[in-house]
C-alpha positions, 0 to 999 in steps of 0.5 A: 168641714168636720167639726172638732165636735164632729170627731165622737166623745172617745176621739176618734181619727178621722180614717185617710181615705186612701188607707189600704187601697193601691196606690201609686203606680199601678200594673199595666192591663194585662192581655186578656185583661184587654181582650175581655175589655174590647168585647164588653164593648162589643158586645155592648155596642159601644162604638165609640169608647171601644175605638177611643180605647184601641186607639188608646192601646195602639197607641200608648198615648195620654187620654188627652193626645187621644182624644185631640185626635182629627178624622184626618190624623188617622182616616185615609191611612193606616197608620196615626200621626199624633203630635203630643201635647206635653212633649209637642214631638210627633209621634208615629204608630200603626193601626190594628186591624181592630182599631181601624175598624173600630175607628171605620165604623165610628165615623162613620155613624158619625158622619164626622168629616176632616178638619173634625176632633175624631172624639168630640163629646157633641160628636154622638149628640144624644145615642 
């Protein structure tokens, strides 16, 4: 914590950390931003991040709900079913072909089986 003496001889006030920054609700991503993020993740070979990003875009779920999705929720079917933490209601949504392919590539890379979380932190180990 700063001391009163550390503020300076002229009595300068500390500048707030959020002065001049955009606070509050952020504008949604535009389609061109979504495609540029997808392309960058694909080119860098970041399969987990690409699968997470695509799933989040398709489902419109909160981050905590996306990472809690299990393998059997998404792998065998063309749609996914998840139960939201906040509301407790089941949510059904369609997976696009890009998302389905990204999830398949990621699950094949990690070798995960039904019953496991898709995006567990230790799924890839050091890879």
